[in-house]
N, C-alpha and C positions, 0 to 999 in steps of 0.2 A: 522474705519477699511476700508482699501483700497478695491475697488471692484476687483473681480477676473479678472485676465488677460485672454486673449483668450486661452493661453496654459492650464489654469486651468478649462476651460469649455469643456464639452463633448457633442457631438450631440447624438441623439438616436442610431445611428449606432455605435458610439464609446462606448456608455454605453453597448450595446448588446455585443460587442466584449470583453469588460472588464469583463462582468459577464458570458461570454460563452453562450449567448443566440443565438438561431438559426437565428433570424431575428430582424431587428430594430423595427418591429411592436410589438414584444414581450414586449418591454419596455412600450408601452401603455397599454398592458394587465396587466403588473405588477402594473402600476399606479392605474388602476381601481380596481384590485383585492386585493391588499395588502396595508392597511392604513399606514404602517410604511415605505413604499417605498418612496424615495425622489421624490417630485412632479416636481422639476425643475421649470424653469421660462423662459420667453422671455426677451431678452436683445437687445438693439440697435446693429445693424450690422448683426444680424442673421435673419432678416425678421420676419416671424411668427413662425419660428422653435423654438421648446422648447429645452433648453440646461440644463445641470446639472453640478454643481461644482464637480470636480474630487474627492475632499475630502469626499463629502457626499456619493458618490457611493462606495468609498473604505471603508468607515465606515459601510455602509449597508452590503457589502460583508463580512466584519469582523464579524458583528453581526450574519449573517446567518451561517458562519463557526463555530462560538463558540457555538451557541445554548444555551440551558438552562441546567445547571448541575443538577438542582433540579427536572426537569420534563423530563423524557425520551421522545424522539420524535419518535412516531411509524412510521412515514413516513421515517425518517432517517434509522431506523432499516430495513425497507423494501428495501431501496436503497442499504444499505450495504450488505444485504443478496443476492440481485440480483448481485451486483458486485462480491461477493464471488463465486457465481455459474458461472459467466462468466469467471472469472480468472482461475478457476479450469477446466472448460470445453473447454477453448480456449487458451491453453498455448502458449505464444509468440505473441499473437494478441494484437495490441494496441487498447484498448477499447475507445469508445467515450461516451460522456454524453448521446447522443441520444440512443445508444445501451443499456446503463444501465437503462434509463428511460423506454424503451420498455420492457426490461426483468422484471422490477419491476411493470409494468402495471400502470405507473403514467404519467401525461403529462410532456413533456420535459421542459416546462416553469416552472414547480414546483420544479425542482431539486435544483435550487439555492436559494430556500426558506429554504432548509434544510441542504445544504452542500455548501462549497465554490467551489466545482468542483470535477472532477473525481479523482484528486490527493488525496483529503481528503477521498473520498470513498474507494479508493484503499488502503490507509494506514489503515483505520479501518478494511477493509476486511482482510488485511495481519495479523493484530492483532488477529483476530478470527481464521484464518487458522493456525497460529503459535501456538495458545493455544490448538487447536484440536490435532495438531501433538505432542505437548509436553504431552498432556493427554494420548496419546496412547503409549508413550515410556515405555518399560518394566521397572519394578522397581527392578528386581533382575538380577544379572550378567549372569547366564546361559540363562535366557529367552532373554536377550539382544543379546547374541551371536547367538541364534537361529533366532532372528528377523532381523538380519542385512540385509539380502538380500531383504525381503519384505519391510523393511524400505527404502532401497535404491530405490526400485521400486516406493514407494510412493513419494519420493522426486521428481521424474520426473513429478508428477502432480503439483508440486509447482514451476514449471519453471517461471510462470508469477509473483507470489508473490516474489520470490527470485530476479527476474529482477527489480521489484519495489524497493526492499530493496537496491539492488546494485546501482540503480540510485540515491536513496536518499543519500547514502554514498559518491558517487562521486560528486554530486552537492553541498552537505552540510556536509562535513566530521566531523565538530565539533558539529553538531546537536545532542542533547541527544536522545538516543533510545526511541521510543514510545512504545515498547513492549519487553518482554524477548525473547531471541533467543531460539527456541525449542531445538536445539541440545545441549544446556547447561545442559539439564536434564541428559545427560550421566555422568556428573562429579559426582554427589552424588551416582549414582549406582556403579560406579567404586570405589569410596571412601569407601562405605560400604563393598564391596567385599574384598578390601584389608584389612580392619579392621577385618573382620570376620576370614580371613585366616592368619592374621598376616603378610601379605606381605608388604615389604618395597620397595619403589622405589624413585629415585631421580626426577622422572617426575611427576609434579603436575597433578592430575586428571583433573583440569580445563584446563591445557594446552593440555591434550589429547583431551578433548571435543572440544577445539578451533581448534586443528589440524584436527580432523575428519570433523568438519564443513567446514573448509577451503578447504579440499580435495573434499568433496562431492559437495558443492555448487560451488566451482571453476570449477569442471568438468561440472556441470549443466549449469552454465551461459555461459561458453566458449566452450561447447561441440563441436560445429561445427568447431571452430578454431582448437581444439586439433585433431579432426579427420583428418582434412585436413593437419595439420602439420606433424603428425606421420604416415599418410597413413593407417588409420583404417576405417572400415565400421561402427563399433560400439565399445563402451567401455562396456564389459560385467560386469553386476552387481556382478557375483560370483567372478571375479578377483578383483574388487574394495573391496569386502567384505574381501578378504584375507589381503589386506592392512589395512583395518579398524581393523581387529582382531589383527594384529601385533601392531598397535598403542595401543590398549587396554591392550596388554600384556607387554608394555614397562615398 
């Protein structure tokens, strides 16, 4: 096997950057603390500096991101819960790994032992937030109508999770979804209502749910642009609720 080229070797500073660590010295901490962390080596041309094959660091990052399916990781759960709190409490704020670690009460250098980075933590947090939102969706049609305004108000708390979802779709449109979309829970409610009353419609309830999701989340993600474009100070939830009810009645 041919020795790795200079382009395939990483210095401690480059390893720290690839893993999202705060400082090159964190790499030495990982070497001492974690037996499965690549130990690196010294090679001619680099003096006494230790270097790491890029493939070994990428494989380590993959293992950390994948974790163990058989054994839940309590520290990962702690980090995801912290990410969830920060996303809901700081809508629109671009979180950092250091902020998440501080919120979770864990050392910053430990984050990459349990997750590939803040992107994975955000995706897992979005999964939980979406599941919570879906669980709160009313199961009967009259209750859904009554809950539209408070549900719209709650979606404003989801600005950051929705932004993460939008970013995923823009950067990787063909990627399979990692979680069900909460707004889809409207479709079975509408279908049961139609069946109970014998109502027929050419509009598929799933299309209604998708249209409501597109309306509400589109307003949420691009709200500042819409306000500037049409000259409004705010988009009142009660007026949006009228549009949602009209969709439900289609």
